[in-house]
C-alpha positions, -999 to +999 in steps of 0.1 A: -605+723+358-587+706+324-553+684+330-522+708+324-490+688+309-465+695+332-435+716+321-411+685+313-415+655+291-443+640+309-437+601+308-470+578+304-469+540+310-489+526+282-518+503+297-500+502+330-464+490+334-470+469+305-438+455+294-433+431+325-469+429+336-507+418+324-520+449+304-548+471+318-548+456+351-545+469+386-510+453+391-496+470+359-514+504+370-498+503+404-462+493+396-461+520+368-470+542+396-446+529+420-419+537+391-429+572+390-445+578+361-465+613+356-495+595+338-508+559+330-527+551+298-558+529+299-580+514+271-616+524+275-645+498+261-683+496+270-697+460+282-731+451+269-750+466+301-730+499+293-701+497+320-667+511+308-641+490+314-604+485+305-595+466+273-577+471+244-591+448+220-628+445+208-627+409+219-615+391+251-599+365+239-563+377+238-558+387+274-584+369+296-598+334+300-630+344+281-639+345+247-663+370+227-668+407+217-666+429+249-697+445+237-716+414+236-710+404+274-720+420+306-699+430+335-710+404+355-699+380+332-665+400+324-658+405+361-651+366+369-624+365+336-586+357+348-568+388+329-535+375+342-525+342+329-520+353+294-492+368+305-473+342+330-490+315+358-476+342+382-501+366+372-533+345+373-564+356+392-559+390+381-593+407+370-605+429+349-614+465+357-641+485+357-632+525+350-648+534+384-629+510+401-598+528+384-607+563+391-611+556+427-578+532+433-555+562+417-572+593+431-544+615+442-517+592+431-515+596+398-528+610+362-548+589+337-548+591+299-580+579+293-578+560+253-614+558+242-614+526+222-649+527+215-670+558+205-699+548+226-676+549+254-669+583+253-699+598+273-698+574+298-661+577+304-666+619+303-696+608+334-675+587+355-645+611+354-667+643+365-687+620+388-655+610+406-639+646+408-609+633+386-616+662+357-582+677+365-565+645+368-573+629+333-570+637+297-591+619+268-573+605+240-582+579+211-606+606+197-611+619+164-630+650+157-666+637+165-654+625+197-638+656+208-666+678+199-692+649+217-668+654+251-667+692+246-707+694+246-706+674+279-680+696+298-652+722+294-633+707+324-616+676+308-587+680+281-591+661+251-561+652+225-568+647+185-559+610+177-546+609+142-557+573+136-591+583+115-567+609+096-546+582+088-566+553+078-562+541+042-539+570+032-508+562+015-477+562+040-458+587+024-487+613+029-485+606+068-461+635+076-482+661+057-514+647+074-498+650+108-490+686+100-522+695+092-535+679+122-520+707+140-549+732+128-576+708+129-566+704+168-564+742+173-599+745+158-619+721+177-601+730+211-578+699+215-549+704+237-526+682+219-524+658+191-517+621+201-494+610+170-474+578+162-437+585+169-425+576+139-442+606+125-426+633+146-400+654+138-384+690+146-406+704+122-440+690+138-428+699+170-422+736+161-453+739+142-476+725+170-461+748+196-462+778+179-502+772+176-500+765+210-508+727+205-488+700+224-472+667+208-477+635+228-461+605+209-466+566+214-455+542+217-414+545+223-395+513+239-363+523+223-338+542+242-322+561+214-356+573+197-368+581+234-340+606+240-343+619+203-378+628+212-371+646+245-344+663+226-369+680+204-392+690+227-417+665+226-444+672+258-453+638+264-438+601+256-456+569+261-439+536+269-445+497+274-412+501+297-412+527+322-387+516+341-361+520+313-373+552+301-375+571+335-341+572+343-330+588+309-360+615+315-345+624+351-315+625+336-324+650+312-343+672+337-310+671+357-290+684+329-317+713+319-314+722+359-277+725+357-279+744+321-308+765+334-303+771+369 
């Protein structure tokens, strides 16, 4: 059974509670869950020996004690690296996470947004999610059309979102809003449940057209409170933030007002 977006503006913690904590680590994921987010977004790449792990960059240099490409290192080599000290000495000793470890630790606690950073990671990610019985609790993002079609060929039980990165690559920035609008039809054609779009491209016209086509709008990454409220007022389905502790009170206030106005 695919993931179903809740009937309110869902709040996603970007790489866990990554504003104050080291991204893509269990401490950041657990903190986001404790805050009460609807979903946690994590980045997935493959190691040299084919293990799906959490890592945003294609290199480990920025966020670990190691150096080199993720794809050139084995899981055994990666699992001993320090993934917390870059954020502060108080986080020393945090380890890199395998996707399997996160699926197991979050089961029944929070939904996961699995952001595919390497097309080769799509199939192992699907296999891991299905094997963990997590299909209803995950959505796969980071995918262009080929990736979505590949996921669809593997399972009909996992929701996929059309990411706009490939469509926006190399175009004149003034053309980006039109590309975002056209992506709605593409998403509908290939069976994606939503478009995953930079929040700067979201306006009422985009949201209305998407919803009329039965396509959701998931926006990233919003850390400004004023813009966050604007997007909620537009009816955006999902908002991703690095600072869920700042944004969750705004979302809860909006839900409370909706209940008062629409008992």
